[in-house]
C-alpha positions, 0 to 999 in steps of 0.5 A: 808289303811292297804290293800293299804299299802300292795300293795305297798310293794308287788309293791316295792318288785316286783321292788326290785327283779327285779332290783337285777335279772338285776344286776345279768345278767350284772354279767354273761357271757352268759344268760340262754337264750343264753345257751338254744337258741344259735341259736338265740344268735349267734352274742353274741358267735361272739362277746363274744370270741377272735378268734385263730387258731393254728395247733395244740393244745399243754397242758400248763405244767403250775401249774395254768392250769387246762384241762377239757376234752369232747372229740369229738362232746361231751359236757360233761366233763370227768374229772369235779374235776381237777377244783372242788376240787381246792381250793381259785381258781380264773379263769382269763382266759378261752380257749375253743378247737376245730377242725376246720374240715371240713374247713367250720364251716356249714358243720360240722356234730354237729352244731357249736353253739350248741355244744359250749352252751352245753359245756359252760352249762356244765361247768357252772354247774359244777362251776356256778362262771365261767359264769363271763364276768371278764374272758378272753374267747378264742375260739381256733380251731386246723387246722392240722387235715385232715381227721375225723378219725385224728380229733377224736385223737386231743384234745376237751376240756376246759383250765382254767387258774387261780391263788389263792386268795391272789396271783398277777393276771397274765398276760393274753393272746390269747391262747396257740397257736404257730404262725409259719411264713409263707412259700413262698408256702403257701403265694402264696396259701392265695394269690390266695383266696385273689384274688378270694375274690377280684374278686368275688367283681368285680375286682381292678379297681385301684391299688393304695394301692399296689403300694404306698405299693410298694413304702414305703415299709421296715418299720418293726413292723407295723400294718395295719388298714383298712377301711372294709366297703361297697365301700372299700373292694378291696382297703383295701384286696390288703394290704393283698395281698401285704403282701402275695407277698412281706414277706421278706420286709412286716414288717406287724405284725398285721391287724386290720379290722374296719367297723364303728359298725357292724349293729349298728344304726347310731344314737348309734354310739358314737365317740370312741366306736362305735365298729366294730373293729377285729383284727389279726395276719399277721402270721395267714392268716388262720384267716385273711381270715375268718375275710375278710368274717366275717366283711363284714357280721357283717356290711358294714358302715352305714352312712357317717364317719367311726371310723379310729381313734378308729380302729387306737387306738384300734390297738396300744393298741393291739400291743403297740410294734409297730412303725408305722400304716398304715391307709388305708382310703376312701378320700371320708369319714370324721372321725367320731372320728376326735378329738381324734386324739391327743391320738394317739401316732405313725406315721400313713401314711395314704394311700388314695383311691378314690382320684379325685382332692382334698385330704380330710383335715381330712387325711392331718391333721391325718398325719400331727399330728402324724408324719406320711406321707400321699400317693395317688395312684401316690403321697407321701406326707412327712414332711407335713407342713414343712417350711410354708412361713410368713403367716403359709402357704405352697403347698400340692399337687396342693393346698395352705394350712394354718396352723391356731391358733389352729395347725389345717391344713386348704385349702385356697380356693381363692388362690387355684382357682388363682393358679391351673388356672395360672398352667393349662395355663402354662402346656397347649399344643397349641392344647389343648388351645381351651379345656375347663380348669376343675376347681378344686371341692369345698372341702366338707370335 
């Protein structure tokens, strides 16, 4: 009996230890496995860090910032005491500073993931408390270097921002970055790269997004949220191209890419928590070009619905000062998180792609409920649902819609077919009377 008792105690002890290890692992930023074999955890590193590009890093003059130097292509920290001798310091942000030379990290002589993991391993050996997911982690790349000799003169190291225990935690920022405005010469260079990207994917057969933005420009302080799934690359890239061609009147401050959960399995996609959303400043075109490829590589969409609303809410939370949102959306996809529209507190101007005849009623509701507008290649719809008749119905494009008792816009199909047929007969030329009239497709949304 005593042997059985000892056996049970041993089992309970092992379970307790495993729970303790699991708890500790959940409280660290990077596991030992990720630090020792970074090539097996590339996705972990890509997701864990904020990403910024700057011309040249300028050391902060803040009293609550510690600058730890590594040196070019080195992982050892030259001045660890600058951090370890500070008493009661609470770190809240860490920026890891590299130089971006060569431009493509696959051409770096020292592997990027190996060097980053070694620098972090060295940092955590100096102070294990820094291996903390509560800290904001940024990767900062300097872009002005044009040769390896020049690169060696740049700063390479780790910036720790902190406050003293008992003080108020400062605001978290993305990095010590400078955001110069694009010049027209630079914009043309980037526009050429965006054009090459679209040509690589088969070229632009429908310039609707570019044309819509040309018609409705002039909205300052805007965010563009782009469906970056397989069928939408060349549509959404037109927004970037338009911005580069119209810098003076663009008003676009930021782009948000969404790919509906990276490569997450469809069964694991939860409305509002699907992920695969990436943000970048419209003035940081190097970063925009990188994200165009990165978000594509991270995932191409998966199933039919997309996480449009989650992406909009994420963009607004990143930029609460924005006045409105432009959404570039696929008319042939539903919104996975449609029920979350009520949380949007900015006007959403929907630029709808792939429209044949019927417009996806979910996007009509998105524009209607947020006080925005809806745009196709040929038509612009403002004041949606304004002045309905006594039955709460109104005409939208070529179809009749109703605002129901729940405040939802729905299509009135019976009237719609009659109305459409009569309009076609009225508009037909004599020589067209023998031609077959194509009726609108039944809605699938």
